C-alpha positions, 0 to 999 in steps of 0.5 A: 784505291785505284777509281778508275777500276771502281768506276769501271767495276760500277759501269759493268754492275750498271751495265749488267743490272741494265741487262737483267731488267731490259730481258724481263721487260716482259714481266711488265705485260705479264705481271697484271695479266697474271692477276688478271687471271687468278681474278677472274679463275679464282672467282669467288674465293678471292672476293675479300682480297682480289682488289689488293691483288690488283692494285699490287699487280699493277704498282708492281709492273709500275715498278719495273717500268721505272727500272726500266726507264733508269736503265735507258736514262744511263744510256747514251740516247742514240743507244736507247732503243732495245728489242727484245725477241720473245718468241717466233710467232707466225712461221708462215712462208714468206710472212714471219712474224716475231712477238717481240718488245721494242725499248725506247723513249716513246714506249717507256714515256707511255709505260710510266703513264699507264703505270703510275695513273693506272696504278693511282686509280686502281687504289682509288677504286678500292673505295670507290668500290667497297660496296659493289658485290662484283669488285673483285671482277672490276679489279681483274677487267683493270689488270686486263686492261694495263696489260693490253696498253701496256703490250700496245706500246710495248710491242715491235712489229703491228701485228702485235700492237693489234693484239694490244688494240684489239685488249684494251678494246676489249677491256674498255666493253667490259668496263663500260658495261660493267653495270650491264643490269643497266639496259642503258649501259649495257647499250652504251658498251655495245656502241663503243665496241661496234665504233671501234671495230670500224676503226679496226677495219683501217688499222687492220687493212693498212697492216695488210698494205705495209705486208704487200708494200714490204714483205713485213709488219715489224717497225724495224723494217716498215718504218727505216723503208717507207720512204722506198714506197710510193707516196699513194702507197704510203697515202694509202697505209696513212689513211688507213692508220689514220682512221684506226686512231680516230676509232679509239682516240674518239677523234672524227668522224668516230666520236660518238662513242666517248660520251656515252662510255661515261655509263661505266664506273667512274675509275674508268674513265679516269683510267681508260677514257682519260690517260690511256685508251683514248691516246693510243691513237696518238700514239699509232700516228706518232710511232708511224711518222716516217709513213705519214712523213713520205704521205703529205696528204694523210699527214695533212688529213691528221691535222685537219681531222685533229682541228675538226675534233678539237672545235667539235669536243670544245663546243659540246663541253660548252652544253653538257650539264653532267659532268662526267659527260662534260669531262669527255667533251673536254677529253675529245676535244684535248686528243684533237690537240694532240692529233693536230699537232701528231699531222706537223711533223717531228717538231709536234710529235713531241708536243703531242706526247707532251701533252698527251702526259701532262693530260694524263694527270690533269684529266684523271685527277678531275674525273676522279675528282668527278667521281668524288663529286658523285660519291658525296652527291648520292652519284648525282652527275647533274651540276645544276643540282651541286654549287657551293660545294666548295666548303664540303669538300675542300680536298675535292675542289684544291686538287680539282682546280689544279686540274682545272687550271692545268686544262686552262693552260695557266702558267706554272701550270702542266698545260701551260708548257704543252698546250701552248707548245702546240699552239705556237708549232701550229702558228710555225709550220706550213706555207701560205693558209696553214698555219693560220688556219690551224694555229688559228683553231688551235687558239681558239680552242684554248679560248673554249676550253677555258668557259666550258671547263669554268664553267663546270668548276663554277657551276660544281664548286661556286655559286650558290648552293642548289642541292636538294635539303636533303643531300649532304654532300662530304668528303670522301675516304683517304683512299680516294681523296690521296690519288687525287692530291697525287695527280694535283702535284702532277697537273701543277708541276709536271709540265714545268719538269719535263719542259724546262730544258726540253728535257722531254724534247731532248728524251724522245729525239732518238725516235721522234727525230729533232725536225725543222724548227720555223718561227711562228708567222706570229711572235711567240710572246704575242702567241702567249699573251693572246692565249692568256687573254682569250683564256682570262675571257672564258672565264671571265664569261663563265664567271658572270653566268655560273657564278655570278648570276643564279644558275637555272635547275632546269636547263633553258631551252636556249639557241639553235647551236645550244641544242645542237651541242647538247645533243652531240651536235647530231652526231647519233642522229648522222650516224642515223642516218646515214649508216643505221637506217640505209643498213636496216633498209639493206637487211629488211632487202634482202630478206625480202629477196631472200624469202620471196625471190630465193626462198619464193622459188624454191617453194615455187619448184618444190610445188611444181614437181609435188603437184605433178607427182600427185597428178601422175600418182592417179595412174597407178591404179593398180588394175591390170586392164588399166596397164594394159589398156595403156600399152595398147594406147602407147602401141596405137601412137607409135604405129600411127606417127611412123606410118605418118612418118612414111606417108 
């Protein structure tokens, strides 16, 4: 047998199959979009089986994404980028935009995360939403979100990315306000929608600036030519992109919506506000790397925003008693880590996406664990009414513990590989004060993370029992626990699978580049030890306050900092004082000017004309002798005028 011919035939078959997978990549978006359309248009006729259709659509998209990943994995690294042209989209004179998909290591990594974690959450939602009469509509929105997020990360241009960007914004609004019969939940959905529109304005302005600078908005034109534009232009575009990223990823100063977004069903929090949508800003910055590399000031702004948000979320998380809002603050802080890394250049890009991947597993798992706790505690979210649930909910406790150890960065759990990489990169990037400030921020954030996450874990599962006597905590059904178990496995081992041997770094290199690595200003071994010591101190402090000592069922008044943290460091108060109230006063002033000025002038003129007409109408008597006398008087006046002129 000729093994050479057999190998060539096998390779040709593989390439042919790979071509089919690549050319059919549009199905990744089309399948969940079709599922959403069927569930929405089918109405109540699909109630009995609609949720299973949603689950099937999501898993089918994951299966196609896995085939695409295997296909790219079989190619040489420099060939792992394909553009799939779909159709001519905007043929408008000089503005020509084609709709197409970009298949490369970065987009495929997001495809796998979105579809795999999203599909697990779909399965979990079957049981979680079992008694909701609108479960079919909920799954339609979940499918729509998955389709929009996939379009966002697969788009080959900023304009098509913007379509997916708006799609996930709409899906977020619909899912946060899913139970809109509650006015507070409806208000939370509107708040998220409006704050995200502020960020979307920044993204739309950046797209306009790209067209003005490059004559195009597709990645293949803009990114390779970014170095040819002036630094001022790139700085403007980069800062506008950062505004968009801040809105979608709940970064300072557009972070106020994330805590209120917990009003939606818990699977929404796991899918949109932990694993996928809020990471879109990180994707945008990393994808736009050449723009930020040509604009050092914009790049520095990314790091500063990430560092501020990292600390902001950590401080807020230390004071929250609502289990979902504590996790939301944690999400804000962890995405701050990712943004900080994304502003550090090519080396930081890898760890930003690496931490995004591991975070997607352990944070989604903890959100689903929070939903399981709520399921067993009659929908209560107050951790001061929990305690000692580990005995009654063993699976939830064990899976949550895996996520807790992962986010703490305890080796060998997944967070150790990704978050410690960010800390080390922060200490190795920049000159002068920068590595000390940014690295120190990331290091202190690790200690705070250990405290507030241990506080959450101990208050919920350990310490003294504080739930009401009539409460009967119980474990969740298998459809809820199995997704949690699978995510827990990822929380334990995903970091090592991706991190050992630099696998994930090599996978992303065709997109992010290699970058120039520098030794950290503090030896790496010292940083690891210092991080673990801070983590141990945070855990010990939380153990002393929330496990060893009794936890008051009513939150104590606390210090000024504690009170500020409970109010989200007054972010809503600041927004109200700086934006809302001045806007109201401006609106009222404009209404006053309109009523008293514009409308008043029109009404005054009308009154003058009407009054003059009323007086002139009195002269129209209808009597011939009156008109004759008027004519005579007019003649006399004219004659006298003529005589006066002659004299």
